[in-house]
N, C-alpha and C positions, 0 to 999 in steps of 0.2 A: 468361124463362129466367134463373136465378140463376147467378152465377159464384162459384166457390170461390177463396178466397185463403188462403195460408198465414199463420198468425199471425206477427206481427212480434215479433222478440225485442227485449227492452228491454236497453239497454246494461248495466244492473246484473246481468242474468241471464247475460251472456256471460262465458266465461273471460277472464282478463286479456289473453291473446294475441290474442283476437278483438274486444276492446273497441274502440270507435271512437277513432281517434287524431286530435287536432287537426291541421289541414293544415300548420301551421308546424312540427310535430314529426315528420312522416313522413320516414323515411329508409330507404335500402336496407339490408337486413340482410346483413352480410358475414361474420359468424361465427356458429357454433353456440353455444347456451347452454353454460355450463361443465359441467353434468351430462352432456352428450353427448360430451365430449372429455376425453382424458387427456394429450394432448401438445399443445404449442403450434404444431401444424402448420398450423392454419388462420389464420395471421397475415394481416394486411391485404395486404401486398405479394404473398405467395404466392397468396392468394385472387384478387387483382386479375389476376395473371398467368394463373391458371387460367381465369378468366372471359374475359380478353382472348384466350386461345388458342381457347376455344370460339367466340367471336364471329368472330374472323378466320378460323378454320377453316371455319365454316359459310359465310361469304361466299365463300371460295375454292372450296368444294365446289359451292355452288349457283350461283355466277356467275363461273366461271373466266375467261371471255373479258373480262368487265368488269375483274376484278383484273389480268389480263395487260395490258389496254390502259392502265389507270391507273398501273401500275408500270413500263411500258416493256418488259415481257418478252413475247417472241413465242411463249410456250410454254403455252397454256391447259391442255393435258393434264397437264403437269408441275405447274401451279398447283393443279389438282384433287387430285393426289396429295399435294402439300404440305398441302392443306387437311385431308385425312384424318389426316395426321401431327399437325397442330395440334389437331384435335379429340381425338385420342388423348392427346396431352400434357396438354391441359386436363382431361380426365377423370381422368388419373393424378394430377394435382395436387389437384383438388377431391375426389377419392374416396379419398384416402389420409391417414392421420394423420401420415405422414412423407413429404412431397411431393418430397424431394430427387431421386428418379429422374425424375419428371415435369419438374422444373426443369432437370435436366441434359439431358433429351430436348429441351427448348426451346432450350438452348444449342447442341446439335448441329444442330437444325433451323435455327437462325439461321446457322450456318456454311454449310449447304446453300443457304439463301436467298441469302446473300452470293455464293456461287459462281455461282448462276444469274443473279444481277443483274450480276456481272462479265461473264459470257458475253453477256448481253443488251446490255450497254454496248459490248462489243467488236464486236458484229454490227449494232448499231442505227444509225439515222439520228440527226440532231441532237435531235429531239424525244424519241425513245426513250432517247437517252443522258441527257438532262436528267432524264427521269422515273426512269430506273434509278439515277442518282446521288442524287436526292432520296430515293428509297425506301431505298437503301443507308444513307444517313445516319440515317433513322428506325430501320432494323433495328439499326444499331450502337448507338443509344441504348437500345433495348429489350434488346439483348444485354447491355449493362452491367448493367441491372436483373436480368436472368436470372442472370448470373454471381454478382453480389453475393448474391442470395437463395439460389441453389443452394449456394454456399459456406457460408453461415450455417446452412442446414438440414443440410448434410453434416457439417461439422466441429464445430459448437457446439450443434446442436439448439436454437439460440436463435431469437428472433423477428426477422422482417424486415418 
């Protein structure tokens, strides 16, 4: 019995975007080609924050107990809701030519996260307090990035 195989495409027959790339030149694509965009909205930091939102949000939605345990918060149902918010913000950022609304949604979400972490800190034992404080420090760092990028996209339509 003979087996059929598809003919192999030769590299020279492929369009440039499908041509083999040497392993030392493989990179993650973070922006669209110029012909598909007319505004500088898909800048690297905004793109990163959108992807970060999607990743964090999916983790919160799919494993809320794990997130709650690692962050010191005793609220897995709230974590799942916050995950949905993160996914929505990520989609707003990545799906828009002007991502300011999605970036400001991230800033508002960061405020909610900090409020939940403060409540967890107030109610928690020593281990939960340590985790909540460490998580709050990380959230504050990301909040600074969110605010800087949101302001730039809101007031100057510049890149960040």
